[in-house]
N, CA, C and O atoms as a DFTB+ gen file, in Angstrom:
268 C
 N C O
     1  1     112.845     182.633     130.337
     2  2     111.641     182.601     131.165
     3  2     110.946     183.942     131.051
     4  3     111.585     184.989     131.152
     5  1     109.653     183.915     130.843
     6  2     108.938     185.178     130.838
     7  2     108.564     185.557     132.270
     8  3     108.680     184.741     133.184
     9  1     108.122     186.776     132.456
    10  2     107.858     187.290     133.803
    11  2     106.795     186.471     134.536
    12  3     106.891     186.276     135.747
    13  1     105.800     186.000     133.820
    14  2     104.753     185.177     134.431
    15  2     105.348     183.874     134.971
    16  3     105.030     183.464     136.087
    17  1     106.204     183.227     134.187
    18  2     106.849     181.987     134.634
    19  2     107.752     182.236     135.836
    20  3     107.812     181.416     136.752
    21  1     108.445     183.353     135.832
    22  2     109.322     183.715     136.947
    23  2     108.495     183.877     138.217
    24  3     108.836     183.318     139.260
    25  1     107.419     184.636     138.131
    26  2     106.576     184.864     139.301
    27  2     105.968     183.566     139.816
    28  3     105.886     183.360     141.027
    29  1     105.546     182.695     138.917
    30  2     104.981     181.410     139.321
    31  2     106.023     180.545     140.013
    32  3     105.716     179.863     140.991
    33  1     107.247     180.567     139.516
    34  2     108.310     179.775     140.125
    35  2     108.639     180.284     141.526
    36  3     108.832     179.489     142.445
    37  1     108.703     181.604     141.692
    38  2     108.965     182.181     143.014
    39  2     107.844     181.784     143.967
    40  3     108.112     181.348     145.087
    41  1     106.601     181.927     143.543
    42  2     105.458     181.557     144.393
    43  2     105.471     180.069     144.725
    44  3     105.083     179.680     145.827
    45  1     105.906     179.247     143.801
    46  2     106.002     177.808     144.024
    47  2     107.083     177.485     145.062
    48  3     106.903     176.583     145.880
    49  1     108.191     178.209     145.033
    50  2     109.313     177.910     145.913
    51  2     109.144     178.444     147.329
    52  3     109.690     177.863     148.266
    53  1     108.411     179.525     147.510
    54  2     108.308     180.151     148.831
    55  2     107.834     179.176     149.911
    56  3     108.463     179.121     150.968
    57  1     106.764     178.407     149.707
    58  2     106.377     177.458     150.773
    59  2     107.450     176.397     151.048
    60  3     107.554     175.891     152.166
    61  1     108.228     176.070     150.050
    62  2     109.264     175.055     150.214
    63  2     110.459     175.559     151.026
    64  3     111.096     174.783     151.738
    65  1     110.763     176.845     150.924
    66  2     111.924     177.387     151.633
    67  2     111.539     178.074     152.942
    68  3     112.411     178.450     153.726
    69  1     110.244     178.239     153.179
    70  2     109.768     178.945     154.365
    71  2     110.326     178.357     155.658
    72  3     110.610     179.096     156.600
    73  1     110.485     177.038     155.712
    74  2     110.950     176.387     156.937
    75  2     112.326     176.878     157.392
    76  3     112.658     176.786     158.574
    77  1     113.113     177.392     156.469
    78  2     114.444     177.881     156.823
    79  2     114.420     179.268     157.463
    80  3     115.439     179.743     157.964
    81  1     113.258     179.913     157.444
    82  2     113.170     181.289     157.921
    83  2     112.180     181.478     159.066
    84  3     111.850     182.609     159.424
    85  1     111.708     180.376     159.638
    86  2     110.816     180.461     160.797
    87  2     111.623     180.949     161.990
    88  3     112.735     180.483     162.235
    89  1     111.051     181.891     162.730
    90  2     111.667     182.467     163.936
    91  2     112.975     183.200     163.647
    92  3     113.865     183.253     164.496
    93  1     113.084     183.755     162.465
    94  2     114.275     184.542     162.131
    95  2     113.975     186.019     162.314
    96  3     112.829     186.438     162.151
    97  1     114.970     186.809     162.647
    98  2     114.765     188.248     162.764
    99  2     114.500     188.839     161.378
   100  3     114.812     188.224     160.358
   101  1     113.921     190.041     161.358
   102  2     113.515     190.663     160.097
   103  2     114.655     190.831     159.109
   104  3     114.450     190.742     157.898
   105  1     115.851     191.072     159.616
   106  2     116.972     191.323     158.710
   107  2     117.410     190.063     157.964
   108  3     118.146     190.145     156.981
   109  1     116.960     188.907     158.428
   110  2     117.304     187.650     157.766
   111  2     116.083     186.772     157.542
   112  3     116.210     185.557     157.389
   113  1     114.904     187.379     157.521
   114  2     113.663     186.626     157.409
   115  2     113.175     186.454     155.981
   116  3     113.844     186.833     155.019
   117  1     111.988     185.871     155.876
   118  2     111.412     185.553     154.578
   119  2     111.142     186.804     153.747
   120  3     111.409     186.818     152.545
   121  1     110.620     187.843     154.373
   122  2     110.348     189.071     153.620
   123  2     111.632     189.637     153.027
   124  3     111.640     190.115     151.892
   125  1     112.698     189.584     153.785
   126  2     113.997     190.068     153.302
   127  2     114.463     189.289     152.067
   128  3     114.871     189.886     151.070
   129  1     114.400     187.951     152.138
   130  2     114.901     187.171     151.004
   131  2     114.001     187.313     149.775
   132  3     114.474     187.196     148.645
   133  1     112.715     187.562     149.989
   134  2     111.824     187.824     148.854
   135  2     112.201     189.155     148.203
   136  3     112.202     189.265     146.977
   137  1     112.517     190.152     149.006
   138  2     112.962     191.437     148.451
   139  2     114.277     191.280     147.690
   140  3     114.445     191.851     146.612
   141  1     115.199     190.515     148.242
   142  2     116.468     190.259     147.559
   143  2     116.210     189.542     146.231
   144  3     116.824     189.867     145.215
   145  1     115.308     188.575     146.246
   146  2     114.968     187.838     145.033
   147  2     114.387     188.760     143.972
   148  3     114.749     188.670     142.799
   149  1     113.489     189.643     144.381
   150  2     112.905     190.595     143.429
   151  2     113.980     191.495     142.830
   152  3     113.950     191.789     141.635
   153  1     114.918     191.927     143.648
   154  2     116.018     192.755     143.137
   155  2     116.909     191.958     142.191
   156  3     117.344     192.478     141.163
   157  1     117.181     190.703     142.530
   158  2     118.010     189.858     141.673
   159  2     117.330     189.612     140.326
   160  3     117.993     189.596     139.289
   161  1     116.018     189.422     140.339
   162  2     115.279     189.221     139.092
   163  2     115.318     190.484     138.239
   164  3     115.468     190.407     137.019
   165  1     115.185     191.636     138.870
   166  2     115.265     192.897     138.133
   167  2     116.608     193.013     137.420
   168  3     116.663     193.410     136.256
   169  1     117.677     192.671     138.107
   170  2     119.006     192.715     137.500
   171  2     119.129     191.640     136.418
   172  3     119.656     191.903     135.337
   173  1     118.648     190.439     136.707
   174  2     118.742     189.331     135.747
   175  2     118.008     189.642     134.450
   176  3     118.418     189.200     133.376
   177  1     116.925     190.402     134.550
   178  2     116.149     190.741     133.359
   179  2     116.925     191.604     132.371
   180  3     116.504     191.749     131.223
   181  1     118.034     192.172     132.786
   182  2     118.841     192.987     131.879
   183  2     119.794     192.127     131.035
   184  3     120.487     192.633     130.152
   185  1     119.813     190.815     131.324
   186  2     120.673     189.886     130.602
   187  2     119.816     188.896     129.811
   188  3     118.622     188.748     130.067
   189  1     120.426     188.244     128.876
   190  2     119.744     187.217     128.082
   191  2     120.002     185.862     128.741
   192  3     120.924     185.143     128.356
   193  1     119.185     185.522     129.732
   194  2     119.394     184.307     130.506
   195  2     118.409     183.224     130.099
   196  3     117.305     183.509     129.634
   197  1     118.822     181.989     130.280
   198  2     117.915     180.883     130.009
   199  2     117.177     180.489     131.293
   200  3     117.426     181.053     132.359
   201  1     116.281     179.531     131.181
   202  2     115.443     179.139     132.324
   203  2     116.264     178.632     133.504
   204  3     115.985     178.993     134.647
   205  1     117.252     177.817     133.250
   206  2     118.076     177.282     134.327
   207  2     118.817     178.395     135.065
   208  3     118.907     178.376     136.292
   209  1     119.339     179.351     134.330
   210  2     120.057     180.463     134.966
   211  2     119.117     181.272     135.861
   212  3     119.501     181.674     136.960
   213  1     117.888     181.513     135.397
   214  2     116.907     182.202     136.236
   215  2     116.620     181.403     137.502
   216  3     116.559     181.971     138.592
   217  1     116.443     180.098     137.367
   218  2     116.148     179.268     138.535
   219  2     117.294     179.280     139.532
   220  3     117.061     179.306     140.740
   221  1     118.505     179.261     139.053
   222  2     119.670     179.330     139.942
   223  2     119.683     180.654     140.692
   224  3     119.920     180.677     141.899
   225  1     119.433     181.744     140.000
   226  2     119.411     183.059     140.628
   227  2     118.294     183.139     141.661
   228  3     118.501     183.648     142.763
   229  1     117.127     182.645     141.313
   230  2     115.983     182.693     142.234
   231  2     116.257     181.855     143.481
   232  3     116.054     182.324     144.602
   233  1     116.713     180.630     143.291
   234  2     116.979     179.760     144.457
   235  2     118.122     180.299     145.313
   236  3     118.068     180.230     146.541
   237  1     119.138     180.825     144.678
   238  2     120.254     181.404     145.438
   239  2     119.784     182.586     146.254
   240  3     120.193     182.748     147.403
   241  1     118.944     183.401     145.688
   242  2     118.421     184.572     146.391
   243  2     117.522     184.158     147.546
   244  3     117.630     184.687     148.652
   245  1     116.634     183.208     147.280
   246  2     115.703     182.776     148.318
   247  2     116.403     182.052     149.468
   248  3     115.934     182.100     150.604
   249  1     117.495     181.398     149.189
   250  2     118.182     180.601     150.223
   251  2     119.438     181.254     150.774
   252  3     120.161     180.632     151.552
   253  1     119.711     182.488     150.391
   254  2     121.002     183.073     150.776
   255  2     121.160     183.295     152.286
   256  3     122.286     183.424     152.767
   257  1     120.071     183.341     153.029
   258  2     120.166     183.490     154.487
   259  2     119.616     182.277     155.230
   260  3     119.300     182.367     156.416
   261  1     119.501     181.154     154.547
   262  2     118.985     179.953     155.211
   263  2     119.925     179.525     156.318
   264  3     121.139     179.440     156.127
   265  1     119.358     179.263     157.458
   266  2     120.082     178.868     158.660
   267  2     121.192     179.817     158.915
   268  3     121.928     179.659     159.889
C-alpha cells in the first residue's frame, strides 16, 4: 500500500469506528487511537508489508481501545 492509499483507508475507517469512542476520556478516545494508528503506520513502513497486513495493523490500532 502506498502512503496515499493508507491515508485514504484510515480516513474511510474513522467514521465507522467513531461510535466506539463516543463519551470516552481523552486517554482512550478517538484522538488517542488515531495517534496510535499513525505511530503504528510509521513502524509498519519500515517493513515490506502487503495491503492486508497494513489493513490489519490499521484496524487493530483504531480499535485497540474500543469499549
